[in-house]
C-alpha positions in Angstrom: -6.3 8.6 54.7 -3.8 10.6 53.0 -2.0 7.2 52.1 -5.2 5.9 50.6 -5.5 8.7 48.6 -2.1 8.2 47.1 -3.0 4.6 46.4 -6.1 5.4 44.7 -4.3 8.1 42.2 -1.8 5.4 41.7 -4.0 3.1 40.4 -5.8 5.6 38.5 -2.7 6.7 36.7 -2.2 3.1 35.8 -5.8 2.7 34.6 -5.1 5.8 32.3 -1.8 4.7 30.9 -2.9 1.3 29.9 -5.7 3.2 28.4 -3.8 5.2 26.7 -1.6 2.5 25.3 -4.4 0.4 24.2 -5.9 3.5 21.9 -3.6 5.4 20.6 -4.6 9.0 19.1 -3.7 9.5 15.2 -3.7 12.9 13.8 -4.4 12.9 10.0 -2.5 15.5 8.7 -2.8 15.2 4.6 -5.6 13.3 2.8 -4.9 13.1 -0.8 -6.6 10.3 -2.4 -6.1 9.5 -6.3 -9.3 9.0 -8.2 -11.2 5.7 -7.5 -14.2 4.0 -7.0 -14.1 4.9 -3.4 -13.3 8.7 -3.7 -15.6 10.8 -1.8 -17.2 7.7 -0.2 -14.8 6.2 2.2 -15.0 8.4 4.2 -18.0 10.4 3.2 -16.6 14.1 1.9 -18.0 16.7 0.1 -17.3 19.9 -2.1 -18.9 21.7 1.1 -16.6 20.9 3.7 -13.3 22.5 4.9 -9.8 20.9 4.5 -10.2 20.4 8.8 -13.3 18.7 8.2 -12.1 16.4 5.6 -9.2 15.5 8.0 -11.7 15.3 10.8 -13.4 12.7 9.2 -10.7 10.5 7.9 -9.4 10.6 11.4 -12.9 9.4 13.0 -13.1 6.3 10.5 -9.3 5.4 12.0 -10.4 6.1 15.5 -13.7 3.7 14.8 -11.4 1.1 13.3 -12.9 1.8 10.1 -11.0 2.2 6.8 -9.7 5.0 4.7 -9.4 4.6 1.1 -6.1 6.0 -1.1 -7.6 5.5 -4.1 -5.7 4.6 -7.9 -2.0 4.6 -8.0 -0.4 7.6 -5.8 -3.1 8.6 -3.6 -1.9 8.7 0.1 -2.7 10.0 3.4 0.0 11.4 6.1 -0.5 11.0 9.7 1.0 11.5 13.2 0.9 9.4 16.2 0.6 10.2 20.1 4.1 11.0 20.0 7.3 10.6 17.7 7.7 6.7 17.0 11.7 5.4 18.5 13.3 3.0 16.7 13.5 0.3 18.8 14.7 -3.2 18.6 12.2 -5.2 15.9 9.1 -3.5 14.3 8.2 -0.3 15.2 4.9 0.4 13.3 1.4 -1.5 12.9 -0.7 -0.9 9.9 -4.1 -2.6 9.2 -6.2 -2.5 6.1 -8.9 -5.0 4.7 -6.3 -7.6 2.6 -7.8 -11.1 2.8 -7.2 -14.3 1.2 -9.2 -16.3 -1.3 -11.6 -18.7 -0.2 -11.5 -20.7 -3.3 -8.2 -19.9 -5.1 -8.4 -21.5 -8.6 -4.9 -22.4 -8.7 -3.4 -22.6 -5.7 -6.5 -23.5 -3.3 -6.0 -23.2 0.6 -2.8 -22.5 0.4 -3.0 -19.3 -1.9 -1.4 -15.9 -0.5 -3.7 -14.3 -2.9 -7.5 -13.0 -2.6 -7.8 -9.1 -2.1 -4.2 -7.9 -1.8 -3.4 -4.1 -2.5 -0.2 -3.0 -1.8 0.9 0.5 -0.1 3.9 1.8 0.1 5.1 3.5 3.6 7.1 6.7 4.1 8.3 8.1 7.3 9.1 12.0 7.9 11.3 13.4 10.2 10.8 17.3 11.1 8.5 19.7 12.2 5.8 19.2 9.3 4.9 17.3 6.7 6.1 19.7 3.9 9.5 20.8 5.6 10.3 16.9 7.0 12.7 14.6 5.3 11.4 11.4 4.0 12.0 8.1 3.6 10.8 4.8 2.1 10.8 2.0 4.3 12.2 -0.4 1.8 9.7 -3.4 1.2 10.8 -6.7 0.2 10.1 -5.7 -3.6 12.3 -2.6 -3.4 15.8 -3.7 -4.8 14.1 -5.9 -7.5 10.9 -5.6 -9.5 9.9 -1.9 -7.5 9.9 0.7 -10.0 11.5 4.2 -8.6 10.9 7.7 -9.5 7.2 6.9 -10.6 5.1 9.8 -11.5 1.4 9.8 -12.7 -0.8 12.8 -13.5 -4.9 12.1 -13.8 -7.1 14.4 -15.9 -10.4 15.8 -14.9 -13.2 14.3 -16.3 -15.3 15.9 -18.5 -18.5 13.7 -18.2 -19.9 11.3 -15.7 -22.2 9.0 -17.5 -21.3 8.0 -21.2 -21.3 4.6 -23.0 -19.2 1.7 -22.6 -18.3 -1.6 -24.4 -16.6 -3.4 -21.5 -18.7 -5.6 -19.5 -19.2 -4.0 -15.9 -18.1 -0.6 -16.8 -20.1 2.5 -17.6 -17.7 4.5 -19.0 -14.7 3.2 -20.4 -12.4 6.6 -21.3 -13.4 8.1 -17.9 -10.3 9.6 -16.4 -7.1 10.0 -18.6 -4.0 9.2 -17.1 -0.1 9.4 -17.9 2.6 8.3 -16.1 6.4 7.7 -16.2 8.9 5.6 -13.8 12.4 4.1 -13.9 12.2 0.2 -14.4 14.5 -2.2 -11.9 16.8 -2.5 -14.8 17.4 1.3 -14.9 15.4 2.2 -18.5 13.0 4.9 -18.2 9.6 4.5 -19.8 6.2 6.1 -20.1 2.8 5.3 -20.6 -0.9 6.4 -20.8 -4.6 5.2 -20.4 -7.9 5.6 -19.0 -9.6 4.8 -15.6 -12.9 3.4 -16.0 -16.1 3.8 -14.0 -17.9 1.1 -13.2 -21.3 -0.1 -12.3 -21.4 -0.6 -8.8 -20.1 3.0 -7.9 -21.6 5.7 -9.8 -20.5 8.7 -8.0 -17.8 11.0 -9.4 -14.3 9.3 -8.7 -12.7 12.8 -8.9 -11.9 14.2 -5.1 -14.8 16.6 -4.8 -12.9 19.2 -3.4 -9.9 19.1 -5.8 -10.8 22.2 -8.5 -7.6 22.0 -10.5 -7.8 20.2 -14.0 -5.1 18.0 -13.1 -3.6 16.1 -10.2 0.2 14.7 -9.9 1.2 12.0 -7.9 5.3 10.9 -7.1 6.7 8.2 -5.6 7.1 4.4 -6.4 5.1 1.9 -8.4 4.8 -1.6 -7.3 4.5 -4.8 -9.7 0.8 -5.8 -10.8 -0.4 -8.4 -8.5 -3.7 -9.5 -9.8 -4.8 -12.4 -12.1 -8.2 -13.2 -13.8 -8.9 -16.8 -13.8 -12.2 -16.1 -15.5 -13.5 -14.7 -18.8 -14.3 -11.2 -19.8 -17.4 -11.1 -17.9 -19.5 -11.1 -21.5 -20.5 -14.7 -21.0 -22.7 -15.4 -18.0 -21.0 -18.8 -17.3 -17.7 -17.5 -17.6 -17.6 -14.6 -15.2 -14.4 -12.9 -14.5 -12.9 -14.0 -11.2 -9.8 -11.9 -10.3 -7.3 -12.8 -7.5 -4.6 -10.5 -6.4 -1.5 -11.9 -4.5 1.2 -11.2 -2.1 4.7 -10.9 -3.9 5.7 -13.9 -1.8 4.7 -15.9 1.3 7.3 -13.8 3.2 6.9 -10.5 1.2 6.8 -7.3 3.8 7.1 -3.7 4.0 3.8 -3.0 2.3 0.3 -1.5 3.8 -3.0 -3.4 2.9 -1.0 -6.5 1.6 -1.1 -9.3 4.7 -4.5 -10.0 6.4 -5.0 -8.3 10.0 -4.8 -11.7 11.7 -0.9 -11.8 10.4 0.7 -10.3 13.4 4.2 -10.1 11.7 3.7 -8.8 8.2 1.3 -6.2 9.0 4.4 -4.2 11.1 7.1 -2.2 9.5 10.7 -1.4 10.8 12.4 1.9 10.8 15.7 0.1 10.0 14.5 -0.5 6.5 14.4 3.3 5.8 16.2 4.2 2.9 16.9 7.8 0.9 15.8 8.9 -2.3 18.7 6.9 -4.1 18.0 3.7 -2.4 20.9 3.9 0.5 20.3 2.7 4.0 19.3 5.7 6.4 19.5 5.2 10.1 16.6 6.9 11.8 16.8 7.3 15.7 12.9 8.2 15.4 10.2 9.4 12.9 7.6 12.3 13.7 5.2 11.3 10.4 3.8 8.2 8.6 2.5 8.2 5.0 1.1 5.7 3.0 0.7 5.5 -0.5 -1.1 3.3 -3.0 1.4 1.4 -4.9 0.0 -0.3 -7.8 -1.3 1.0 -11.1 -3.7 -1.4 -12.1 -7.3 -2.1 -13.2 -9.3 -5.2 -12.2 -12.4 -5.4 -14.3 -15.6 -5.2 -12.1 -13.5 -5.2 -9.1 -12.1 -1.9 -10.2 -8.7 -0.5 -9.7 -6.3 -1.5 -7.1 -6.4 0.9 -4.5 -5.0 0.4 -0.8 -7.2 1.1 2.3 -5.6 1.7 5.5 -7.3 1.2 8.8 -5.6 1.4 12.3 -2.0 2.7 12.7 -0.2 1.7 15.7 3.0 3.0 17.6 4.2 -0.7 18.9 6.6 0.5 21.4 3.4 2.5 23.3 2.2 -1.0 23.9 2.7 -2.4 27.3 5.3 -5.7 26.9 6.3 -5.1 23.4 9.6 -4.2 23.8 10.1 -7.2 25.7 9.3 -9.6 22.9 9.2 -7.7 19.6 8.5 -8.9 16.1 11.5 -9.3 13.9 11.5 -9.2 10.3 15.0 -10.0 8.4 14.9 -8.0 5.5 16.2 -8.7 2.2 19.9 -7.7 1.3 20.3 -5.0 -1.0 22.1 -6.9 -4.1 25.6 -6.3 -5.1 24.5 -7.1 -8.9 22.3 -10.0 -10.9 23.5 -12.9 -9.8 25.2 -15.3 -12.3 23.8 -19.0 -12.8 24.9 -21.8 -10.3 24.3 -25.1 -9.0 22.0 -24.8 -5.9 18.7 -26.1 -4.8 17.2 -22.9 -4.8 13.6 -22.7 -6.0 11.7 -20.0 -7.9 8.9 -18.4 -5.6 8.1 -15.3 -8.2 8.3 -14.3 -11.6 7.6 -10.7 -13.2 8.0 -9.0 -16.4 10.5 -6.2 -17.0 7.3 -3.7 -16.5 6.5 -5.4 -13.4 3.6 -7.7 -14.3 3.9 -11.0 -12.4 4.1 -13.8 -14.9 2.6 -17.6 -14.0 4.5 -18.9 -16.7 7.9 -17.9 -18.7 7.0 -15.3 -21.3 9.5 -14.5 -24.3 12.0 -11.5 -23.3 13.4 -10.8 -20.1 11.8 -12.4 -16.8 13.2 -11.1 -13.4 13.2 -14.3 -11.3 13.3 -14.4 -7.3 14.3 -18.0 -5.8 13.9 -19.2 -2.2 17.2 -18.1 -1.0 16.6 -14.6 -1.5 18.5 -14.0 -4.7 17.0 -12.4 -8.1 18.3 -13.1 -11.5 17.0 -11.7 -14.6 16.4 -14.4 -17.1 16.2 -14.2 -20.9 13.5 -16.2 -22.4 13.8 -16.8 -26.4 
């Protein structure tokens, strides 16, 4: 009887362990969305809820396989998993979102890598709390080329929630004012200012309901604009807007909500990509926290601002058998300088303006061009 009890206990332990591996617990430690059309609604949060209740609402979304929206550029969420994430061989984390490819890309058809792609930058923290941890960006495919660093954006609380607009699909043109600054890929500094509009499909306040301050500032990095409107401005019913937001390349990596959930490779992240604030690689044995931040400062007509959404977050090393066959993504090499002209067969895979806009064709001025061999060059178009 004792032997049977031991066997049963062992079987129960196996079942419990397998269950723990299959369903990992995510603890939300910070939820700081930027203003956006889904802010206050995804998840549903109001100004009567305590900070603990707001974090619990995010946890319930993630636990149920639903989404948490981070709002416009800069908004972020910070989480911890069941246990620290070890830096093992290959990818260490999986982060799901709601990216998908277009069923009818006007330019690329079925070969598209565009549709709804809203890249978020991923950071990892090492320490006892998010406030005191050392934070490192997981350098994605754009980090050393077109990503803009030392990005800072401030949003100013709106004074009205209803108004007039002359723009199709928009109820208030000058709704939430913002000012921003960043460092361009060539090292130059740039500033900008503008307004976040309110669209006709989401009429609640876009300002976080619990935020009493008159302004919110976020710091991090900015990724290049990635959306193209193939239609009109929306004023002509026979020529509606048609927005497609693209991945930066078919093998771009390192950004949340930037590949469909069905993509088992490019929804994963490797702690080996960690860099410090100066872009120097940093070897980490483990990470205690994950922070995901909306990375693109971009408005796309009736579809609204580009806002990263986060779904399930998984420590891959807790999945049985994963370490026997891990996912390997070979990262881009850190450039030693801008490559000169050389005779080779590399093809152009992406072209960007110096301020981070994706270009469909050469434009006058400095163009940043990436080639299929991984090289990046600055090209002056006259």
